[in-house]
C-alpha positions, 0 to 999 in steps of 0.5 A: 044524434042529430047534431053530430049528422049536421057538424059533419054535413058542414065539415064535408061542405068547408073542406071538400065541396066549397072548394070544388065550387072556387076550383070551377069558377076560377077555371071558367075564369081563367078559361075565359080569360085565355080565350080572350087571349087568344081571341085577341092575338088572333086578331092582331095576327088577322090585322098584321097579316092585312097590313102585310097583304097591303104592303106586298105586291107582285108586279108582272111589269112596270115594277121599275121605271128610269127617273130622269133627275133634271138638274144633274141629268142623272137617269136611275132606275129605281122600284115605282113605289119607292119614287111614288113615296117621293112624288106623293110627298111633294105633291100633297100635304102630309096632313091630309087625309089618308084617303086623299093621300090613297088618291093622290097615290092612284093619280100619281102611278096612273100619271107614271104609267101614261108616261111610260107608255106615252115617252117624253124623254127618250133616255128615261120615262119620266123626269122629276120637274113638275113643269114637264112630268111629275114634282119629285123631292128626295127623302132628306129634303122632305124632312127637312122640310118638316117638323123633326118629332114628325119626320119618321110619323109623315114619312111613315103616313106616306107609305101607307098611302102608297102601300095600300095602293100597291098595284092600282091604276086609273084606266078609260076604255082600259088605258091609263088616263093622264091623271091631271090634278091641281091644288084647289079648283075654286068650286068647280073644275075645268075642262082641258081643252080651256086650258091647253087648246087640242081636243081633251079628254072625255074622262076629264069633266068639269064637276063641282067640289065643296069645302075647299074655301077652308083651304089657304088655297082657295082665294088670293089677291094681287094688285099691280099699278098701270105701269106694271101692267104695262111692264108686264104685257109689253114683255109678249106684246110690243104694240100694247096700248091701254087707256086706263081711264076708259072702263071697256079699256080692261075688260072680261069679254067672256068665261069658260064652262069652269067659270075662269076667264076665258078670254080679257081685253087690256087695250088694244089686245084680248088674250086668254085667261090662261095667257093672263094668269101667266103673264100677271102670276096669279094663282088661277084663271079663275079671276075678277079685276077691281079697278082703282086710283091708278092700280088694277087688283086681281081677285082669284079664286082656286089654285092651278089649273083646275084640270082633274082632280082637286087635292083640296077638294079631294081632302074635304070629301075625304073629311066627309067620309068618302074613301079613295075610290069615291073620290077617284070617281068624281073627279074622273067620270067614266073611269076604273080602278083596274090593276096594273097587270091586267093592262 
C-alpha cells in the first residue's frame, strides 16, 4: 500500500507540479526580458527625444541673417544655424573635442549677433571674409578638404555642436559681446587695447592657458637676412637705417601684459610688436629675436592676435573634462550665457 501511495505521489510531482514550476520560472524570465526590452526602448526613446530637443529651437528673432559673399558680391538670406555650420567648420578643426566645438559655436553665434546689431555692411549683416568678419566655407569646399571616409561623420559632428547650443549667446550687461577668438595664445591671452588700441572691453582680460604646447600652432620660427629685414621695413618706413653691427639697433624695448612685444627698435624707428608681426609675417606678436651672422631669427609663440578664446586652449580644456560653459567663462570675464530671445 505504501508503494502504491509513493508511486501516485511521484506521478503527481512529475506530470503536474514540476511543469508548473518550470512555467513559473519561464514566466518570470520572460517577464524580466520584456521589462528589460521596455526599459531599453524607453531609454532609447528618451535619448532620441533628448537629441530632438537639442535640434528644435523656436527663434523669435535673428532666425535668418543676410550673408555677403565678398568674392561674388551676392547677398544671401540664410538660417543662422545653417550659416554657423559653415563658419564652425571653417574656423575650428573638426577633430577637436565636441565641447570645444560647442564653445566655438556659441562664440560664432555671439559674434554674428554682435555684427547684426552693429552693422558694418549696408546691404548685409555679415560677410564671409575672415579678415573683415568671420570665415565661412561652402560644404562642397569643406568636403573636398576632408578625407572621403570621414566627410559625413565630420559634418554631423559640426551640426551636433551647433544644434546642441541653439539659441545660446554670450552677453555682458545683457548685450552680445564682441567675441574675439584666435588659434593659440602661447600660454597667455592679450587685452584688445594692446592690439587695436581704443579703450578695450571689460570682458576681454589677460588669462592663462595650459596645454597649448601639444599643438603645432604653438611655436614657429622665421629667419630673415639683413637685406630682407630692410626690404620689408622700407615699404613702410622709407627712411629706415639699421647698423646691424650694433646690438642696440634691433632691440625689444617693452612687453605687454600678455607677454607680447609692445615696442621694438629697428634702427632709427621704434614700431609696435603688432606692426612687426604684420611686416615680417609672424604668427603672433609674442616673439623673441636671435641675432646670427647675416640674419635675424624670430622665435614665435602662439598664433593670432591673442584676444579672447584660444581655440587650442579650449580643446585642451575640453580634453581635461571642461564643458563649453567652463571654457567660455575662462576666456570671457563677467559674462553670462543667455538665450538669444532674452536680449
